[in-house]
N, C-alpha and C positions, 0 to 999 in steps of 0.2 A: 643523453638523458638517462636517468635512473629509473628502471622499470620496477613497479610494485604490483602486487596481485590485483587482478581485475575487480572492478566494483560491481556488485549485483544490485545496487540501489536503483529504484525505478526513476526514470526521467519524466514520468507522467505527472500530471497535476500542474499547479500554478507556479508562479515565480515570486521570489523575494527580491526587493530592491535593496542594494547595499550601497550606502554613500560612504566613500572612502576618502581620507585625507582631511587635514585641518581646514582647507579652503572649501570643503563640501561641494566641489564642482564635478566630482567624478562619481557617476552612478553605474553600478553593475547589476545585472539581473541574473539570478542563479535559481535553478530549480529548487523549490522548497523541499520536496521529498529527499532530494539528493543531499543537500547541505545539512538538513536536520537529522538525517540518519547518521551523519559523520560527526557533527559538532554538537555537543551538549549545550554550548552557549546559544546557538541558534535555535535548537529545539526548545529550550526554556523560554527564550525571548519571543518566539512566535506562537507558542501555545499557552502563554500565561495571560494575565489580565492587563498587560502593559499596553500603552498607546501604540507601540510599534507592532504588536501582534495584530491589531485591527487594521493598521495601515499597510501591513506586509512590507515594512520598511525598517531597516536597521542602520544605525549610524556608527561608523568606526573612524572617528575623527583623528585618533592618535595613530592610526595604522597607515603606513606608506602604500600608495597604490601599487607600486611595483611588487612589493612583498605579497599583497593580497592577490595579485594576479598569479603569482606562483601557486598559491593555495587553490585558486579556481582551476588552474590548469591541472593540478593534481586531482582535484575532485572529478573532473570529467575524463581525464586520460590516464590517471594513475601513474604519471611520470612527473619528474621534476625538470622543468625546462632550463637547466643550468649545466653548462659544461665549459669550463675555461681551462685550456691546456697550456696556457702561458705560465712560466715559473715566476717566482718572486711576488711582488705586490699585486700584480695583475691576477695571478692565481689565487692570492689571498682574498680578493674581492668576492670570489665564489664562496669561500668559507664564511665571509661576512654575511652574504645573502642567505646562506643556509642557517646561520645563527639567528638572523632576524626571522626567518621562516619558522624556526623552532619556537622562538618566543611567541610568534603569532599562534602557532598550534597550541601552545600552553594557554594563551589567553582565550582561545576559542574552545578549549577543552576537547581537542581532537587527538586522541591517543594514537590512532593509526597514522595520521599525518606526521606527528612527532617521531614515531618510529621510522617512518620512511625517510625523514630528514636525517636522523641519526645514522641510518644505513648509508645514506649518500655521503655523509661526512667520513664515515669509516672507509667507504669505497675509495674516496678521493685520496686518503692517506696512503693507500697501497697501490695507487695507479700512477705510474711514471708520466711526467709531463713532457713537453717538447725537448727539454734538455736531458731526458733520460733519467731524471731523478724524481723521487717522491718528495713532495713538499707538504708541510704540516700547518695547521692553523696557528697564526700568531697575531699579536697586536690587538686590534679592536675586537676580534672574535671573542677574546677572553672577557673583556668588559661587557660586551653585549650579553653574553650568557649569564655572567655573575650579577650584573645589575638588574636583570629582569626575570630571574628564576629563584625558586626556593632553595634552601640548603640541601634538600634531598633530591634535587634534580639529577636525573641520569646524564644530562648533557654536561653538568659540572664534573661528574665522575669520569666521563669520557675524556675531557680535556686534561684532567689531572693524571689519568693513566697514560695518555699519549706523552705528556711532558715527563712523567716518571721513567718511562721505558725507552723513549726515543729522544728526549729533549737534550738540548745543548745550551750552554750559557749565552751563546750568540742570539738565540731566539728571544731572550729577554733584553740583552744589551743592545742589539742592533735592529731588532724588528718590532720593538714595543716601546711605548713611552710609559712614564709613571702612571698616567691616567688609564692605561690599558691593563694595569696590574692591580686589581682590587686586593685589599688586605686578606680577604677570605680565601682568594685563590692561592696567594703565596703561602698562607698557613696550611691549606689543604695539601699543597705540593710539598712543603717541607715535611709534614707528617708522613706522607706517602713515601718520599725518598728515604727518610730515616727508617721507616719500617721495613723497606725492601733491601737496603744496602747490606753488603757483607759486614760482619763484625770481627775484623782481624784483631789480634792481640795488640794492645796499645799501652805503653808505659808513659804516662805524662811527665815523669821525672827523667826520662832518657836524655832529653836535651832541654832543660829548663830555660836556657839562655835564648831560645827562639821566642820566648815571651817577654824578654827583657829589652830595654832600650839602651844599647851601648854598641860601640864599634867592635870590630873583630879583635883589635888590640886589647880593649878593655875586657873582652870575654876571657882572655887568659888569666885575668886577675879576679874574675868573678868567683865568689866563694861557692855558689851553687854549681858552677861548672866543675870546680875542683872536687866537690863532694860527689858529683856524678862519676867523675873519672876514678876516684878512689873506690866507689861502690863496685865498679866493673872489674877491679883488679882481683 
């Protein structure tokens, strides 16, 4: 589990009922003072003139129960109940859950929770798993963050920085599908890589034939190849 600073919010007072999931058959009770002190979404929803504020009931029909349970666990214990030490796709499932948790924190406008999730993601990237290697977020993690956050999201920046500094082509070729790679992510990554890469001397005319379509025998007859050879003399 990832430990975060202890919470000083009071557990006194009444409860809020939270109905989670599209089936609306899962109801959780959470201390009102606790959740409203952490989430601006709940604070506004229960202290406004809404119907929910009178009933002390909030519906989160688009939120997965398992993901909301992670949030509730963090509210009460200030830890994230996630730890998968398996490498490969099994380990990536933890990154997926953390990504979903971050999106939930964004929706609930809970900055402290989002920061705790970011810390958990960073901690996982530097923690060796059972095979002794560090594994990084791939595949559906990218689409989850990019499809559900704004352009300015720190979670987007974290993914781009990880891929810029540690990434390999196999992360995209072997561990992701086209659906996992939003155009915005690829653009952000390309800009980041181009900005950070070394700028060695490069003469585009040094070997123009590598941009031509001809056989090695035809290369000897290529006028551009001859011009390049004459220039070097």
